[in-house]
C-alpha positions as CSV (number, residue, x, y, z in Angstrom):
1,M,0.7,-4.4,-42.2
2,A,-1.4,-7.4,-41.3
3,T,-5.1,-6.9,-40.3
4,I,-7.4,-8.7,-38.0
5,Y,-9.2,-10.1,-41.0
6,E,-6.1,-11.9,-42.1
7,V,-5.6,-13.3,-38.6
8,S,-9.2,-14.5,-38.6
9,K,-8.7,-16.2,-42.0
10,L,-5.3,-17.8,-41.2
11,A,-6.6,-19.1,-37.8
12,G,-9.9,-20.3,-39.3
13,V,-12.0,-18.6,-36.7
14,S,-14.4,-15.7,-36.6
15,L,-13.5,-12.0,-36.1
16,A,-15.4,-12.2,-32.8
17,T,-13.2,-15.0,-31.6
18,V,-10.0,-13.1,-32.5
19,S,-11.3,-10.1,-30.6
20,R,-12.1,-12.2,-27.6
21,V,-8.6,-13.6,-27.6
22,M,-7.0,-10.2,-27.9
23,N,-9.2,-8.6,-25.2
24,N,-8.9,-11.6,-22.9
25,N,-12.3,-10.7,-21.4
26,T,-14.3,-13.9,-22.1
27,P,-13.4,-17.6,-22.0
28,V,-12.0,-19.2,-25.2
29,K,-11.0,-22.8,-25.7
30,E,-7.2,-23.1,-25.2
31,S,-6.8,-24.8,-28.6
32,T,-8.6,-22.0,-30.3
33,R,-6.6,-19.4,-28.3
34,R,-3.4,-21.0,-29.5
35,K,-4.5,-20.9,-33.1
36,V,-5.2,-17.2,-32.9
37,L,-2.0,-16.4,-31.1
38,D,0.0,-18.5,-33.6
39,A,-1.7,-16.7,-36.5
40,M,-0.9,-13.3,-34.9
41,A,2.8,-14.3,-34.5
42,Q,3.1,-15.7,-38.0
43,L,1.6,-12.5,-39.5
44,D,3.5,-10.2,-37.0
45,Y,0.1,-8.7,-36.2
46,R,0.0,-6.1,-33.4
47,P,-3.4,-5.0,-32.2
48,N,-4.1,-1.2,-32.4
49,S,-4.8,-0.3,-28.7
50,I,-6.6,2.9,-29.7
51,A,-8.9,1.0,-32.1
52,Q,-9.4,-1.7,-29.4
53,S,-10.4,0.9,-26.9
54,L,-12.9,2.5,-29.3
55,A,-14.4,-0.8,-30.2
56,S,-14.7,-2.2,-26.6
57,N,-15.2,1.1,-24.7
58,R,-12.3,-0.2,-22.6
59,S,-8.7,1.0,-22.5
60,N,-7.5,-2.0,-20.4
61,S,-5.5,0.4,-18.3
62,I,-6.0,1.2,-14.6
63,G,-4.8,4.4,-13.0
64,V,-2.9,4.2,-9.7
65,L,-2.4,7.2,-7.5
66,V,0.0,6.7,-4.5
67,S,1.3,9.2,-2.0
68,E,5.0,8.6,-3.0
69,L,7.1,6.6,-5.4
70,H,10.1,6.2,-3.2
71,G,10.7,3.6,-0.5
72,P,10.0,-0.1,0.1
73,F,6.4,0.4,1.3
74,Y,5.2,1.9,-2.0
75,G,7.3,-0.5,-4.0
76,A,5.6,-3.5,-2.3
77,M,2.2,-1.9,-2.9
78,L,2.8,-1.3,-6.6
79,T,4.3,-4.8,-7.1
80,G,1.1,-6.4,-5.7
81,I,-1.1,-4.2,-7.9
82,E,0.9,-4.6,-11.1
83,A,1.4,-8.4,-10.8
84,E,-2.3,-9.0,-10.5
85,F,-3.2,-6.8,-13.5
86,R,-0.4,-8.1,-15.7
87,A,-1.7,-11.7,-15.1
88,A,-5.1,-10.5,-16.3
89,G,-3.7,-8.7,-19.4
90,K,-4.1,-5.2,-18.0
91,H,-1.7,-2.3,-17.6
92,V,-1.3,0.4,-15.0
93,I,-0.6,4.1,-15.3
94,I,1.0,5.5,-12.1
95,T,1.2,9.0,-10.6
96,A,2.0,10.4,-7.2
97,G,0.0,12.8,-5.0
98,H,2.7,13.6,-2.4
99,S,0.0,13.9,0.3
100,D,-0.9,17.3,-1.1
101,L,-4.5,18.3,-1.8
102,A,-4.0,20.0,-5.1
103,T,-1.5,17.4,-6.3
104,E,-3.8,14.6,-5.5
105,Q,-6.8,16.2,-7.2
106,D,-4.6,16.9,-10.2
107,G,-3.4,13.3,-10.3
108,I,-7.0,12.0,-10.3
109,D,-7.9,14.4,-13.1
110,F,-4.9,13.3,-15.1
111,L,-5.7,9.6,-14.7
112,Q,-9.3,10.2,-15.7
113,S,-8.1,12.1,-18.8
114,R,-6.2,9.0,-19.8
115,N,-9.4,7.1,-20.1
116,C,-8.5,4.6,-17.4
117,D,-11.2,2.0,-16.8
118,A,-10.8,2.4,-13.0
119,L,-8.6,4.0,-10.4
120,I,-6.8,2.7,-7.3
121,L,-6.3,5.6,-4.9
122,H,-3.9,5.8,-2.0
123,V,-4.8,9.4,-1.0
124,E,-4.4,11.3,2.2
125,A,-5.1,15.0,1.6
126,V,-8.4,14.9,-0.3
127,S,-11.5,15.0,1.9
128,D,-14.1,12.3,2.4
129,D,-16.6,14.6,0.8
130,Y,-14.5,14.9,-2.3
131,L,-14.2,11.1,-2.6
132,L,-18.0,10.7,-2.0
133,Q,-18.6,13.1,-4.9
134,L,-16.1,11.2,-7.0
135,A,-17.9,7.9,-6.2
136,A,-21.1,9.5,-7.7
137,G,-19.3,9.9,-11.0
138,D,-18.6,7.6,-13.9
139,T,-15.1,6.3,-13.0
140,P,-15.0,3.3,-10.7
141,F,-12.3,3.5,-8.0
142,V,-11.1,1.6,-4.9
143,L,-9.4,3.2,-1.9
144,L,-6.3,1.7,-0.3
145,N,-5.4,2.3,3.4
146,R,-8.6,4.4,4.0
147,H,-12.0,3.6,5.2
148,I,-15.1,5.7,4.5
149,P,-18.3,4.1,5.9
150,A,-20.5,5.4,3.2
151,I,-18.4,3.7,0.5
152,A,-17.1,0.8,2.6
153,D,-17.6,-1.6,-0.3
154,R,-14.7,0.1,-2.2
155,C,-12.3,0.4,0.7
156,I,-9.2,-1.8,1.4
157,S,-7.9,-1.0,4.8
158,L,-5.8,-2.0,7.8
159,N,-6.7,-1.8,11.4
160,N,-3.9,0.6,12.3
161,E,-5.2,1.3,15.8
162,L,-4.7,-2.4,16.6
163,G,-1.2,-2.3,15.1
164,G,-0.2,0.6,17.3
165,Y,-1.6,-1.3,20.3
166,L,0.3,-4.5,19.5
167,A,3.6,-2.7,19.1
168,T,3.4,-1.0,22.5
169,R,1.8,-4.0,24.3
170,H,4.8,-6.1,23.2
171,L,7.2,-3.7,24.9
172,L,5.0,-3.6,28.0
173,Q,5.0,-7.4,28.1
174,Q,8.8,-7.3,28.1
175,G,8.7,-5.1,31.3
176,H,9.2,-1.7,29.7
177,R,7.4,1.2,31.4
178,Q,9.2,4.3,30.1
179,I,8.3,4.2,26.4
180,A,9.0,7.0,24.0
181,Y,7.1,7.4,20.7
182,I,8.0,8.8,17.3
183,A,4.8,9.3,15.3
184,G,4.1,10.0,11.7
185,P,2.6,13.3,10.7
186,M,-0.5,13.5,13.0
187,W,-2.7,15.0,10.4
188,K,-2.6,11.6,8.7
189,T,-5.3,9.2,9.8
190,D,-3.0,6.2,10.0
191,A,-0.5,8.1,12.2
192,R,-3.3,9.1,14.6
193,D,-4.7,5.6,14.7
194,R,-1.4,4.0,15.5
195,Y,-0.8,6.5,18.3
196,H,-4.3,5.9,19.7
197,G,-3.4,2.2,19.8
198,H,-0.2,3.1,21.7
199,Q,-2.2,5.0,24.3
200,R,-4.7,2.2,24.7
201,A,-1.9,-0.3,25.4
202,L,-0.4,2.1,28.0
203,A,-3.8,2.5,29.6
204,E,-4.2,-1.2,30.1
205,Y,-1.1,-1.0,32.3
206,Q,-2.4,2.1,34.2
207,L,0.1,4.3,32.3
208,T,-0.4,7.5,30.4
209,A,1.6,8.8,27.5
210,D,4.2,11.4,28.6
211,P,4.1,14.4,26.2
212,A,7.9,14.8,26.8
213,L,8.4,11.3,25.3
214,F,6.5,12.1,22.1
215,F,8.0,13.4,18.8
216,E,6.1,14.0,15.6
217,G,8.1,12.7,12.7
218,D,7.7,12.4,9.0
219,F,7.6,8.7,8.2
220,R,11.2,9.0,6.8
221,E,14.6,7.9,8.2
222,T,15.4,11.6,9.0
223,G,12.3,11.8,11.2
224,G,13.6,8.8,13.2
225,S,17.1,10.2,13.7
226,K,15.9,13.7,14.6
227,G,13.2,12.2,16.8
228,L,15.6,10.1,18.9
229,E,18.0,13.1,19.3
230,S,15.1,15.3,20.4
231,L,13.8,12.7,22.9
232,L,17.3,12.2,24.4
233,Q,17.6,16.0,24.8
234,S,14.3,16.1,26.8
235,G,16.1,14.8,29.8
236,K,13.5,12.1,30.3
237,T,14.7,8.5,30.6
238,F,13.2,5.8,28.5
239,S,14.1,2.2,27.9
240,A,12.1,1.6,24.8
241,L,11.0,3.4,21.6
242,V,8.1,2.8,19.3
243,C,8.4,4.2,15.8
244,A,5.3,4.6,13.6
245,N,7.0,3.0,10.7
246,D,10.2,1.0,9.9
247,E,11.9,3.9,8.0
248,M,11.9,6.0,11.1
249,A,12.9,3.0,13.2
250,S,15.9,2.5,10.9
251,G,16.8,6.2,11.3
252,A,16.5,6.0,15.1
253,I,18.7,2.9,15.3
254,T,21.4,4.6,13.2
255,A,21.3,7.7,15.3
256,A,21.4,5.6,18.5
257,R,24.5,3.7,17.3
258,E,26.2,7.0,16.3
259,L,25.5,8.2,19.9
260,G,27.1,5.1,21.4
261,L,23.8,3.4,22.5
262,N,23.6,-0.4,22.1
263,I,20.4,-1.7,20.6
264,P,18.6,-3.5,22.3
265,Q,20.7,-3.7,25.4
266,Q,20.3,0.0,26.2
267,L,17.2,0.8,24.1
268,S,14.6,-1.5,22.6
269,V,13.1,-0.3,19.3
270,M,9.8,-1.3,17.6
271,G,8.9,-0.5,14.0
272,Y,5.8,-0.7,11.9
273,D,5.2,-2.0,8.4
274,N,7.6,-5.0,8.2
275,V,9.1,-3.7,4.9
276,N,11.8,-5.9,3.3
277,F,14.8,-4.3,5.0
278,A,13.4,-4.8,8.5
279,Y,14.9,-8.3,8.5
280,Y,18.3,-7.1,7.4
281,T,18.8,-4.2,9.9
282,Y,21.2,-4.8,12.8
283,P,19.7,-5.9,15.0
284,K,16.8,-7.4,13.1
285,L,13.9,-5.1,13.6
286,S,10.8,-6.1,15.7
287,T,7.9,-4.6,13.9
288,I,4.2,-4.8,12.9
289,D,3.4,-6.6,9.7
290,Y,1.5,-4.4,7.3
291,P,0.5,-6.6,4.3
292,I,0.5,-3.8,1.8
293,S,1.5,-6.0,-1.2
294,A,-1.5,-8.3,-0.5
295,M,-3.7,-5.2,0.0
296,G,-2.6,-3.9,-3.4
297,Q,-3.4,-7.3,-4.9
298,M,-6.9,-7.1,-3.3
299,A,-7.5,-3.6,-4.8
300,A,-6.6,-5.0,-8.2
301,R,-8.9,-8.0,-7.7
302,W,-11.7,-5.5,-6.8
303,V,-11.2,-3.8,-10.1
304,L,-11.1,-7.0,-12.1
305,R,-14.3,-8.2,-10.4
306,E,-16.3,-4.9,-10.4
307,V,-15.1,-3.4,-13.7
308,Y,-14.1,-6.3,-16.0
309,Q,-16.5,-8.8,-14.5
310,Q,-13.7,-11.3,-14.2
311,E,-14.1,-14.2,-11.8
312,S,-11.4,-13.9,-9.1
313,N,-10.6,-15.1,-5.7
314,E,-12.4,-13.5,-2.8
315,V,-11.6,-9.9,-2.2
316,Q,-10.5,-9.3,1.4
317,Q,-11.2,-5.7,2.4
318,L,-10.2,-5.4,6.1
319,F,-6.7,-6.6,7.1
320,E,-5.4,-7.2,10.6
321,P,-1.8,-6.3,11.6
322,V,0.5,-9.0,13.1
323,L,3.4,-8.6,15.6
324,I,6.7,-9.7,14.2
325,S,9.2,-10.3,17.1
326,R,12.8,-10.1,16.2
327,D,16.0,-8.9,17.8
328,S,15.6,-5.2,18.4
329,V,13.5,-5.7,21.6
330,L,15.0,-7.0,24.9
331,A,13.3,-7.6,28.2
332,A,13.7,-4.7,30.6
333,T,16.2,-5.3,33.4
């Protein structure tokens, strides 16, 4: 089996230059890089990742802990992260925490045991105190969709309160006044923030949220369908419905159609996230854009800048939601 010394000799460069090309961590002239890569190909040389890790004290792998692995939201997040790292010659190790305290802590322990150079964490159950203690340790990490003031420099987050406000304000501007709401699990910060935004928009129109028009869902299609059925059974009339994410909005629209309701003629529906299927529902879903792919990309850039000292584009840490108006909302009659 070929060795790094043979690559160095064939390419006519030093061992240090071959190492720089393989690790992709310092600039090398393109002509020199090409010589090294050609020599590696000619000799069928494959770097030993364990030896590289021992020599550089880097594994060139990043641990990613997300709440779930299913659904378009997490797919978009992971795509943004993986694409940015792959372009930089890094790899990701992914595990899921399922919004459970013990599972999230176990996932973090697992990723640290794999000698990841850094972690990207989308966690909901572990406490701020736990994360502050983790920040005092040796493993760098960046948080996605969470803001902790004491470690704000390593947080990538969205203004979810504003997103909830924009969703409900859009319906109010269309003349709706009886507005139902299907929330995510209210122990989650983003679900609470979106609902607070909903309440703020109602207050601007001298309205208050009716408890009978509130349903706590689960951020899944089933939560939307069960939520709509429960709200209809309340006996309260409503002309519009805000769902705290697009999956629940999709479930609500399906349930409405099965019950013989026309969307949006009889019920206007707002979603949240702007996942890829929102454009393809019938009718096309009005929603709030949550740029999770770009946020994942920014988390990766943070790691590249802070851990690998790679020059990268500016890292944006706070994102603003944007209203996406499509066909599922109609002016009240």
